N, C-alpha and C positions, 0 to 999 in steps of 0.2 A: 682116899679118893676112890679106890677100887671097891671098897665096902659100900659106899654110897651108890656106885654104879650097879653093883650086884643087887642092892635093895630095890633100886628103881626097875631093874630088869625083872625082878621077882614080882613087883607090883604089876608091871605090864603083862607078864605071863599069866597072871590071875584073871586077866580080862580077855584072854584068847579063847576062841577065835574072835578077832575084832570084826565088828559089823562092816559090811561092804561100804557103807557111806563114810565111815571113819577112815577106812583104808584109802578111799578115793580122795577125801579131803587131805590126808597126809601126803599122798602122791602129788596132788595139785600144788600143795604148799612147797614140797621139795623141788618140783620142777620150776616153780616161780623163783624161789630163793637161789637155786643153782644158776638159773638164767641171769638173774639180776647180778649176782656176785661175779660170775664169769665175765659178763659184759662190762661191769664196772672196772674190773682189773684191766681190761683192754681200753679203758677210757670212755666208755659209754656214759652219758650224763643222765640217763633216765633214773629216777628214783625207784624204790621198790614199788610204791603205789602206782607210779606211771608205767612201770613194767607190767604190772598186773592188768592195768587198763589196756595196754597195747596188746597183751596176749588174749584179751577178750574181743579184739578187733576194732578198738576205738583209737583214733590218732590223738596225739597230745600236741597241742599248739606250742610253737616255739622250739620244737625239737626237730632235728634233722631226720629225714625219711630213712637215712642210712641207719640211724639208731633204732628206729622202729623195726627195720628188717633184720638187724642183728639179733634183737630179742626174739622175733618170730622164728627166724631160722635156727637159732639155738634151741628153742623149745621143740621145733620140728625135728631137729637132729636127735634129741633125746628120745622122742617118741618113735622115730625111725629105728633106732638101735633097739628099743624095747620090742618093737614088732619083729625084728630079726630074731631076737632071743626067744620070743614066744613061738615063732615058726620052727625053732629047733627042738622044741619040746615034743 
């Protein structure tokens, strides 16, 4: 298993530096999945796709406003921590 990970890491390193658009897409996907899974653990019933829609500012019918705010606030918390870290550099 570690050999496969090393091979994949080597393939990734061959593409560095990654284009800004790729890094942004990876970041957005990470924040989306992190938000979805974290909220799902806590009982939020938004699907991954619904979470993506909510984070774009669109409400999902049939879902509690609390669930919308959980997703939005989780994403905002991640971005807030990232801003603090950037300010320390």
